[in-house]
N, CA, C and O atoms as CSV, one atom per row, in Angstrom:
chain,resi,resn,atom,element,x,y,z
A,1,UNK,N,N,37.746,-15.100,-39.317
A,1,UNK,CA,C,36.128,-15.829,-38.424
A,1,UNK,C,C,35.163,-14.963,-38.379
A,1,UNK,O,O,34.013,-15.223,-38.733
A,2,UNK,N,N,35.535,-13.893,-37.954
A,2,UNK,CA,C,34.938,-12.737,-37.534
A,2,UNK,C,C,34.119,-12.354,-38.476
A,2,UNK,O,O,32.898,-12.303,-38.324
A,3,UNK,N,N,34.683,-12.076,-39.449
A,3,UNK,CA,C,33.423,-11.829,-40.972
A,3,UNK,C,C,32.715,-12.413,-41.494
A,3,UNK,O,O,31.848,-11.909,-42.208
A,4,UNK,N,N,32.902,-14.098,-41.243
A,4,UNK,CA,C,31.840,-15.116,-41.454
A,4,UNK,C,C,30.607,-14.378,-40.376
A,4,UNK,O,O,29.534,-13.842,-40.653
A,5,UNK,N,N,31.275,-14.616,-39.094
A,5,UNK,CA,C,29.822,-14.184,-38.293
A,5,UNK,C,C,29.220,-12.976,-38.401
A,5,UNK,O,O,28.048,-12.945,-38.024
A,6,UNK,N,N,29.751,-11.850,-38.861
A,6,UNK,CA,C,29.230,-10.788,-39.780
A,6,UNK,C,C,28.478,-11.077,-40.516
A,6,UNK,O,O,27.282,-10.909,-40.277
A,7,UNK,N,N,28.844,-11.524,-41.476
A,7,UNK,CA,C,27.751,-12.031,-43.156
A,7,UNK,C,C,26.796,-12.908,-42.371
A,7,UNK,O,O,25.673,-12.622,-42.788
A,8,UNK,N,N,26.704,-13.867,-41.405
A,8,UNK,CA,C,26.167,-15.040,-40.680
A,8,UNK,C,C,25.205,-13.805,-40.110
A,8,UNK,O,O,24.059,-14.103,-40.445
A,9,UNK,N,N,25.198,-12.467,-39.342
A,9,UNK,CA,C,24.290,-12.268,-38.598
A,9,UNK,C,C,23.451,-11.299,-39.473
A,9,UNK,O,O,22.259,-11.118,-39.226
A,10,UNK,N,N,24.222,-10.547,-40.716
A,10,UNK,CA,C,23.270,-9.682,-41.694
A,10,UNK,C,C,22.348,-10.743,-41.990
A,10,UNK,O,O,21.144,-10.624,-41.759
A,11,UNK,N,N,22.991,-12.041,-42.620
A,11,UNK,CA,C,21.710,-12.645,-43.336
A,11,UNK,C,C,20.049,-13.102,-42.404
A,11,UNK,O,O,18.865,-13.142,-42.740
A,12,UNK,N,N,20.793,-13.369,-41.171
A,12,UNK,CA,C,19.673,-13.642,-40.246
A,12,UNK,C,C,19.116,-12.387,-39.872
A,12,UNK,O,O,18.385,-12.611,-38.906
A,13,UNK,N,N,19.099,-11.156,-40.164
A,13,UNK,CA,C,18.645,-9.916,-39.740
A,13,UNK,C,C,17.753,-9.363,-41.362
A,13,UNK,O,O,16.616,-8.896,-41.435
A,14,UNK,N,N,18.494,-9.558,-42.227
A,14,UNK,CA,C,17.666,-9.800,-43.335
A,14,UNK,C,C,16.673,-10.794,-44.067
A,14,UNK,O,O,15.925,-10.733,-45.044
A,15,UNK,N,N,17.100,-11.922,-42.935
A,15,UNK,CA,C,16.128,-12.856,-43.244
A,15,UNK,C,C,14.529,-12.269,-42.516
A,15,UNK,O,O,13.460,-12.171,-43.118
A,16,UNK,N,N,14.824,-11.920,-40.956
A,16,UNK,CA,C,13.586,-11.541,-39.951
A,16,UNK,C,C,13.003,-10.837,-40.492
A,16,UNK,O,O,11.825,-11.172,-40.621
A,17,UNK,N,N,13.486,-9.235,-41.242
A,17,UNK,CA,C,12.717,-8.125,-41.817
A,17,UNK,C,C,12.058,-8.518,-43.320
A,17,UNK,O,O,10.988,-8.058,-43.717
A,18,UNK,N,N,12.807,-9.352,-43.992
A,18,UNK,CA,C,12.369,-9.587,-44.744
A,18,UNK,C,C,10.545,-10.302,-44.797
A,18,UNK,O,O,9.504,-10.168,-45.441
A,19,UNK,N,N,10.950,-10.865,-43.968
A,19,UNK,CA,C,9.247,-11.576,-43.363
A,19,UNK,C,C,9.216,-13.098,-44.072
A,19,UNK,O,O,10.088,-13.949,-44.249
A,20,UNK,N,N,7.701,-13.020,-44.409
A,20,UNK,CA,C,7.379,-14.773,-43.997
A,20,UNK,C,C,6.498,-14.232,-45.749
A,20,UNK,O,O,5.730,-13.292,-45.541
A,21,UNK,N,N,6.527,-14.647,-47.166
A,21,UNK,CA,C,5.774,-14.393,-48.144
A,21,UNK,C,C,4.355,-14.687,-47.845
A,21,UNK,O,O,4.000,-15.529,-47.021
A,22,UNK,N,N,3.497,-13.893,-48.614
A,22,UNK,CA,C,1.905,-14.623,-48.904
A,22,UNK,C,C,1.742,-15.999,-49.079
A,22,UNK,O,O,0.986,-16.774,-48.492
A,23,UNK,N,N,2.370,-16.151,-49.765
A,23,UNK,CA,C,2.127,-17.505,-51.070
A,23,UNK,C,C,3.408,-18.691,-50.310
A,23,UNK,O,O,3.777,-19.733,-50.853
A,24,UNK,N,N,3.729,-18.350,-49.424
A,24,UNK,CA,C,4.394,-19.441,-48.336
A,24,UNK,C,C,4.210,-20.577,-48.134
A,24,UNK,O,O,3.132,-20.804,-47.585
A,25,UNK,N,N,5.070,-21.773,-48.436
A,25,UNK,CA,C,4.127,-23.449,-48.082
A,25,UNK,C,C,4.112,-23.768,-46.878
A,25,UNK,O,O,4.691,-23.125,-46.002
A,26,UNK,N,N,3.657,-24.474,-46.750
A,26,UNK,CA,C,3.110,-24.624,-45.290
A,26,UNK,C,C,4.291,-25.240,-44.538
A,26,UNK,O,O,4.240,-25.073,-43.319
A,27,UNK,N,N,5.513,-26.024,-45.083
A,27,UNK,CA,C,6.390,-25.997,-44.726
A,27,UNK,C,C,7.462,-24.739,-44.453
A,27,UNK,O,O,8.001,-24.964,-43.369
A,28,UNK,N,N,7.959,-23.520,-45.027
A,28,UNK,CA,C,7.655,-22.275,-44.876
A,28,UNK,C,C,7.264,-21.596,-44.122
A,28,UNK,O,O,7.734,-20.625,-43.528
A,29,UNK,N,N,6.538,-21.992,-44.113
A,29,UNK,CA,C,5.480,-21.382,-42.165
A,29,UNK,C,C,6.166,-22.052,-41.320
A,29,UNK,O,O,6.808,-21.577,-40.383
A,30,UNK,N,N,6.042,-23.388,-41.666
A,30,UNK,CA,C,6.856,-24.545,-40.311
A,30,UNK,C,C,7.605,-23.745,-39.613
A,30,UNK,O,O,7.362,-23.173,-38.551
A,31,UNK,N,N,8.963,-23.735,-40.581
A,31,UNK,CA,C,10.068,-23.159,-40.540
A,31,UNK,C,C,10.108,-22.208,-39.601
A,31,UNK,O,O,10.322,-22.306,-38.393
A,32,UNK,N,N,9.747,-20.737,-40.663
A,32,UNK,CA,C,9.550,-19.495,-39.748
A,32,UNK,C,C,9.306,-19.492,-38.523
A,32,UNK,O,O,9.910,-18.962,-37.590
A,33,UNK,N,N,7.836,-20.480,-38.576
A,33,UNK,CA,C,7.282,-20.587,-37.081
A,33,UNK,C,C,8.520,-20.911,-35.798
A,33,UNK,O,O,8.696,-20.412,-34.686
A,34,UNK,N,N,9.038,-21.690,-36.357
A,34,UNK,CA,C,10.195,-22.520,-35.680
A,34,UNK,C,C,11.459,-21.674,-35.532
A,34,UNK,O,O,12.123,-21.855,-34.511
A,35,UNK,N,N,11.776,-20.980,-36.219
A,35,UNK,CA,C,13.583,-20.324,-36.705
A,35,UNK,C,C,12.960,-18.697,-37.042
A,35,UNK,O,O,13.741,-17.968,-37.653
A,36,UNK,N,N,12.058,-18.310,-36.794
A,36,UNK,CA,C,11.858,-17.090,-37.689
A,36,UNK,C,C,11.331,-16.211,-36.142
A,36,UNK,O,O,11.401,-14.982,-36.117
A,37,UNK,N,N,11.040,-16.658,-35.449
A,37,UNK,CA,C,10.661,-15.729,-33.899
A,37,UNK,C,C,12.056,-14.404,-33.929
A,37,UNK,O,O,13.234,-14.629,-34.208
A,38,UNK,N,N,11.528,-13.241,-33.604
A,38,UNK,CA,C,12.436,-12.174,-32.583
A,38,UNK,C,C,13.399,-12.992,-31.745
A,38,UNK,O,O,14.617,-12.939,-31.921
A,39,UNK,N,N,12.588,-14.043,-30.475
A,39,UNK,CA,C,14.056,-14.539,-29.653
A,39,UNK,C,C,14.388,-15.350,-30.101
A,39,UNK,O,O,14.606,-16.175,-29.214
A,40,UNK,N,N,14.719,-15.929,-31.475
A,40,UNK,CA,C,15.744,-17.254,-32.394
A,40,UNK,C,C,16.897,-15.987,-32.616
A,40,UNK,O,O,18.111,-16.187,-32.628
A,41,UNK,N,N,16.236,-14.622,-32.790
A,41,UNK,CA,C,16.644,-14.037,-34.257
A,41,UNK,C,C,17.735,-13.330,-33.129
A,41,UNK,O,O,18.856,-13.214,-33.625
A,42,UNK,N,N,17.653,-12.931,-31.987
A,42,UNK,CA,C,18.250,-12.132,-31.030
A,42,UNK,C,C,19.183,-13.155,-30.532
A,42,UNK,O,O,20.328,-12.793,-30.264
A,43,UNK,N,N,18.802,-14.534,-30.353
A,43,UNK,CA,C,19.730,-15.612,-29.632
A,43,UNK,C,C,20.995,-16.098,-30.792
A,43,UNK,O,O,22.050,-16.693,-30.571
A,44,UNK,N,N,20.367,-15.539,-32.200
A,44,UNK,CA,C,21.682,-15.418,-33.120
A,44,UNK,C,C,22.571,-14.610,-33.421
A,44,UNK,O,O,23.612,-14.687,-34.072
A,45,UNK,N,N,22.105,-13.904,-32.935
A,45,UNK,CA,C,22.805,-12.193,-32.965
A,45,UNK,C,C,23.958,-12.353,-31.543
A,45,UNK,O,O,25.020,-11.739,-31.438
A,46,UNK,N,N,23.442,-13.257,-30.635
A,46,UNK,CA,C,23.431,-12.968,-29.354
A,46,UNK,C,C,25.229,-14.111,-29.753
A,46,UNK,O,O,26.342,-13.587,-29.764
A,47,UNK,N,N,24.985,-15.564,-30.007
A,47,UNK,CA,C,25.903,-16.038,-30.834
A,47,UNK,C,C,27.153,-15.600,-31.996
A,47,UNK,O,O,28.262,-15.925,-32.419
A,48,UNK,N,N,26.279,-14.818,-32.109
A,48,UNK,CA,C,27.598,-13.913,-33.023
A,48,UNK,C,C,28.553,-12.850,-32.232
A,48,UNK,O,O,29.747,-12.818,-32.530
A,49,UNK,N,N,28.256,-12.350,-31.654
A,49,UNK,CA,C,28.589,-11.742,-30.561
A,49,UNK,C,C,29.644,-11.911,-29.832
A,49,UNK,O,O,30.591,-11.189,-29.521
A,50,UNK,N,N,29.278,-13.174,-29.564
A,50,UNK,CA,C,30.371,-14.231,-28.643
A,50,UNK,C,C,32.288,-14.443,-29.594
A,50,UNK,O,O,33.450,-14.728,-29.304
A,51,UNK,N,N,31.239,-13.965,-31.064
A,51,UNK,CA,C,32.648,-14.822,-31.681
A,51,UNK,C,C,32.510,-13.868,-32.323
A,51,UNK,O,O,31.837,-14.006,-33.345
A,52,UNK,N,N,33.095,-12.454,-32.002
A,52,UNK,CA,C,33.876,-11.351,-32.633
A,52,UNK,C,C,32.892,-9.885,-32.458
A,52,UNK,O,O,32.892,-8.826,-31.830
A,53,UNK,N,N,32.025,-10.682,-33.541
A,53,UNK,CA,C,30.749,-8.978,-33.526
A,53,UNK,C,C,30.312,-8.223,-32.759
A,53,UNK,O,O,29.519,-8.715,-31.957
A,54,UNK,N,N,30.576,-6.859,-32.644
A,54,UNK,CA,C,30.685,-5.792,-31.879
A,54,UNK,C,C,29.110,-4.965,-32.196
A,54,UNK,O,O,28.544,-4.870,-33.285
A,55,UNK,N,N,28.725,-4.513,-31.062
A,55,UNK,CA,C,27.529,-3.691,-31.262
A,55,UNK,C,C,27.138,-2.572,-32.548
A,55,UNK,O,O,26.144,-2.321,-33.230
A,56,UNK,N,N,28.488,-2.097,-32.436
A,56,UNK,CA,C,28.809,-1.036,-33.784
A,56,UNK,C,C,28.435,-1.627,-35.155
A,56,UNK,O,O,27.657,-1.017,-35.888
A,57,UNK,N,N,29.178,-3.243,-35.647
A,57,UNK,CA,C,28.944,-3.985,-36.628
A,57,UNK,C,C,27.201,-4.180,-36.351
A,57,UNK,O,O,26.383,-4.148,-37.271
A,58,UNK,N,N,27.036,-4.275,-35.678
A,58,UNK,CA,C,25.282,-4.526,-35.298
A,58,UNK,C,C,24.155,-3.346,-35.921
A,58,UNK,O,O,23.273,-3.483,-36.768
A,59,UNK,N,N,24.556,-2.217,-35.175
A,59,UNK,CA,C,24.493,-1.050,-35.856
A,59,UNK,C,C,24.393,-0.237,-37.297
A,59,UNK,O,O,23.579,0.538,-37.800
A,60,UNK,N,N,25.775,-0.883,-37.730
A,60,UNK,CA,C,26.112,-0.432,-39.402
A,60,UNK,C,C,25.324,-1.546,-40.124
A,60,UNK,O,O,24.971,-1.242,-41.264
A,61,UNK,N,N,25.065,-2.468,-39.796
A,61,UNK,CA,C,24.095,-3.494,-40.587
A,61,UNK,C,C,22.687,-2.813,-40.289
A,61,UNK,O,O,22.046,-2.639,-41.326
A,62,UNK,N,N,22.406,-2.625,-39.780
A,62,UNK,CA,C,20.946,-2.115,-38.764
A,62,UNK,C,C,20.633,-0.832,-40.071
A,62,UNK,O,O,19.626,-0.771,-40.776
A,63,UNK,N,N,21.587,-0.086,-40.094
A,63,UNK,CA,C,21.726,1.555,-40.691
A,63,UNK,C,C,21.750,0.867,-42.315
A,63,UNK,O,O,20.677,1.016,-42.901
A,64,UNK,N,N,22.611,0.290,-42.940
A,64,UNK,CA,C,22.535,-0.275,-44.131
A,64,UNK,C,C,21.028,-0.808,-44.691
A,64,UNK,O,O,20.529,-0.637,-45.804
A,65,UNK,N,N,20.645,-1.306,-43.858
A,65,UNK,CA,C,19.032,-2.112,-44.123
A,65,UNK,C,C,18.450,-0.732,-43.857
A,65,UNK,O,O,17.625,-0.647,-44.767
A,66,UNK,N,N,18.392,0.164,-43.309
A,66,UNK,CA,C,17.422,1.536,-43.574
A,66,UNK,C,C,17.464,2.347,-44.730
A,66,UNK,O,O,16.540,2.985,-45.236
A,67,UNK,N,N,18.573,2.256,-45.069
A,67,UNK,CA,C,19.245,3.310,-46.031
A,67,UNK,C,C,19.670,2.687,-47.359
A,67,UNK,O,O,18.824,2.646,-48.253
A,68,UNK,N,N,20.831,2.221,-47.570
A,68,UNK,CA,C,21.104,1.685,-48.572
A,68,UNK,C,C,20.452,1.150,-49.815
A,68,UNK,O,O,19.740,0.146,-49.783
A,69,UNK,N,N,20.764,2.002,-51.185
A,69,UNK,CA,C,19.627,1.732,-52.230
A,69,UNK,C,C,19.556,0.339,-52.250
A,69,UNK,O,O,18.412,-0.065,-52.043
A,70,UNK,N,N,20.372,-0.514,-52.426
A,70,UNK,CA,C,20.488,-1.784,-52.310
A,70,UNK,C,C,19.574,-2.943,-51.803
A,70,UNK,O,O,19.450,-4.112,-52.169
A,71,UNK,N,N,18.894,-2.087,-50.688
A,71,UNK,CA,C,17.701,-3.497,-50.339
A,71,UNK,C,C,16.622,-2.237,-50.476
A,71,UNK,O,O,15.915,-2.101,-49.478
A,72,UNK,N,N,16.460,-1.588,-51.222
A,72,UNK,CA,C,15.202,-0.722,-51.678
A,72,UNK,C,C,13.912,-1.958,-51.688
A,72,UNK,O,O,12.818,-1.916,-51.126
A,73,UNK,N,N,14.314,-2.678,-52.262
A,73,UNK,CA,C,13.072,-3.797,-52.418
A,73,UNK,C,C,12.585,-4.178,-51.121
A,73,UNK,O,O,11.376,-4.300,-50.925
A,74,UNK,N,N,13.252,-4.331,-50.419
A,74,UNK,CA,C,13.412,-5.281,-49.021
A,74,UNK,C,C,12.891,-4.045,-48.654
A,74,UNK,O,O,11.785,-4.259,-49.152
A,75,UNK,N,N,12.770,-2.796,-48.136
A,75,UNK,CA,C,12.049,-1.615,-47.398
A,75,UNK,C,C,10.503,-1.706,-47.643
A,75,UNK,O,O,9.575,-1.420,-46.887
A,76,UNK,N,N,10.503,-2.271,-49.143
A,76,UNK,CA,C,8.717,-2.058,-49.946
A,76,UNK,C,C,8.042,-3.483,-49.205
A,76,UNK,O,O,6.816,-3.474,-49.091
A,77,UNK,N,N,8.429,-4.116,-48.943
A,77,UNK,CA,C,8.002,-5.002,-47.533
A,77,UNK,C,C,6.746,-4.617,-46.696
A,77,UNK,O,O,6.646,-3.542,-46.103
A,78,UNK,N,N,6.017,-5.365,-46.702
A,78,UNK,CA,C,4.714,-5.031,-45.177
A,78,UNK,C,C,5.459,-5.349,-44.126
A,78,UNK,O,O,5.684,-6.559,-44.114
A,79,UNK,N,N,6.032,-4.662,-43.060
A,79,UNK,CA,C,6.139,-5.160,-42.004
A,79,UNK,C,C,7.313,-4.688,-41.931
A,79,UNK,O,O,7.760,-4.710,-40.784
A,80,UNK,N,N,7.850,-4.357,-42.544
A,80,UNK,CA,C,9.660,-3.711,-42.434
A,80,UNK,C,C,9.741,-3.774,-41.786
A,80,UNK,O,O,10.005,-4.712,-41.034
A,81,UNK,N,N,9.411,-1.978,-41.595
A,81,UNK,CA,C,9.955,-1.086,-40.553
A,81,UNK,C,C,9.966,-1.456,-39.434
A,81,UNK,O,O,10.965,-1.362,-38.722
A,82,UNK,N,N,8.546,-2.089,-38.947
A,82,UNK,CA,C,8.595,-3.021,-37.466
A,82,UNK,C,C,9.091,-3.938,-37.032
A,82,UNK,O,O,9.249,-4.267,-35.856
A,83,UNK,N,N,9.443,-4.538,-38.175
A,83,UNK,CA,C,10.210,-5.865,-37.374
A,83,UNK,C,C,11.794,-5.182,-37.570
A,83,UNK,O,O,12.546,-5.360,-36.611
A,84,UNK,N,N,12.199,-4.617,-38.439
A,84,UNK,CA,C,13.709,-3.390,-37.680
A,84,UNK,C,C,13.683,-2.757,-36.465
A,84,UNK,O,O,14.646,-2.770,-35.698
A,85,UNK,N,N,12.661,-2.212,-36.244
A,85,UNK,CA,C,12.739,-1.676,-35.303
A,85,UNK,C,C,12.422,-2.160,-33.889
A,85,UNK,O,O,12.364,-1.616,-32.785
A,86,UNK,N,N,12.189,-3.737,-34.486
A,86,UNK,CA,C,11.834,-4.739,-32.873
A,86,UNK,C,C,13.031,-4.706,-32.870
A,86,UNK,O,O,13.597,-4.417,-31.816
A,87,UNK,N,N,13.794,-4.994,-34.057
A,87,UNK,CA,C,15.345,-5.667,-33.574
A,87,UNK,C,C,16.306,-4.440,-32.954
A,87,UNK,O,O,17.077,-4.642,-32.015
A,88,UNK,N,N,16.196,-3.513,-33.423
A,88,UNK,CA,C,17.064,-1.783,-32.922
A,88,UNK,C,C,16.579,-2.014,-31.127
A,88,UNK,O,O,17.436,-2.089,-30.246
A,89,UNK,N,N,15.696,-2.065,-30.962
A,89,UNK,CA,C,15.093,-1.997,-29.647
A,89,UNK,C,C,15.774,-3.053,-28.451
A,89,UNK,O,O,16.495,-2.814,-27.483
A,90,UNK,N,N,15.214,-4.278,-28.972
A,90,UNK,CA,C,15.739,-5.466,-28.321
A,90,UNK,C,C,17.372,-5.448,-28.494
A,90,UNK,O,O,17.824,-6.130,-27.574
A,91,UNK,N,N,18.200,-5.048,-29.131
A,91,UNK,CA,C,19.572,-5.529,-29.644
A,91,UNK,C,C,20.162,-3.622,-28.548
A,91,UNK,O,O,21.253,-3.461,-27.999
A,92,UNK,N,N,19.222,-2.775,-28.587
A,92,UNK,CA,C,19.234,-1.638,-27.711
A,92,UNK,C,C,19.544,-2.109,-25.997
A,92,UNK,O,O,20.477,-1.663,-25.329
A,93,UNK,N,N,18.384,-3.233,-25.453
A,93,UNK,CA,C,17.941,-3.067,-24.233
A,93,UNK,C,C,18.486,-4.867,-23.747
A,93,UNK,O,O,18.062,-5.559,-22.821
A,94,UNK,N,N,19.613,-5.204,-24.849
A,94,UNK,CA,C,20.032,-6.288,-24.287
A,94,UNK,C,C,21.241,-5.715,-22.529
A,94,UNK,O,O,21.922,-4.694,-22.437
A,95,UNK,N,N,21.095,-6.631,-21.649
A,95,UNK,CA,C,22.080,-6.424,-20.596
A,95,UNK,C,C,23.315,-5.913,-21.283
A,95,UNK,O,O,23.552,-4.713,-21.148
A,96,UNK,N,N,23.792,-6.339,-21.700
A,96,UNK,CA,C,25.577,-5.969,-21.914
A,96,UNK,C,C,25.466,-4.673,-22.572
A,96,UNK,O,O,26.173,-3.782,-22.101
A,97,UNK,N,N,24.592,-4.339,-23.738
A,97,UNK,CA,C,24.383,-2.447,-23.879
A,97,UNK,C,C,23.955,-2.198,-23.071
A,97,UNK,O,O,24.725,-1.377,-22.572
A,98,UNK,N,N,22.743,-2.371,-22.136
A,98,UNK,CA,C,22.608,-1.655,-21.380
A,98,UNK,C,C,23.786,-0.862,-20.184
A,98,UNK,O,O,23.701,0.197,-19.563
A,99,UNK,N,N,24.845,-1.916,-20.229
A,99,UNK,CA,C,25.775,-1.296,-19.286
A,99,UNK,C,C,27.050,-0.144,-19.747
A,99,UNK,O,O,27.606,0.775,-19.146
A,100,UNK,N,N,27.197,-0.839,-21.396
A,100,UNK,CA,C,27.997,0.199,-21.908
A,100,UNK,C,C,27.402,1.685,-21.700
A,100,UNK,O,O,28.049,2.592,-21.176
A,101,UNK,N,N,26.163,1.803,-22.151
A,101,UNK,CA,C,25.379,2.705,-22.316
A,101,UNK,C,C,25.605,3.966,-20.987
A,101,UNK,O,O,26.112,5.066,-21.210
A,102,UNK,N,N,25.044,3.451,-19.437
A,102,UNK,CA,C,25.461,4.393,-18.550
A,102,UNK,C,C,26.827,4.742,-18.039
A,102,UNK,O,O,26.966,5.652,-17.221
């Protein structure tokens, strides 16, 4: 079950950092507004953490997005790096991880 949650978290992060396409339909914009914000993404990550995903798994996925050659096309999207840094800083500043870093 942990593997499913790791894959779910990876797909959620990829969906967020990919962003909304410029030619998105009205429905896609509505769904992105409803489910694609950073607050919802962090809520999904917290849900996956309750089911066995560790901070190391999250960091590994973020590093994989930043450096793996299979995500080269994803990195070319506008705002990719900003959204990735937003997730990284938010994950680093959650209360559970603050306790671990002290």
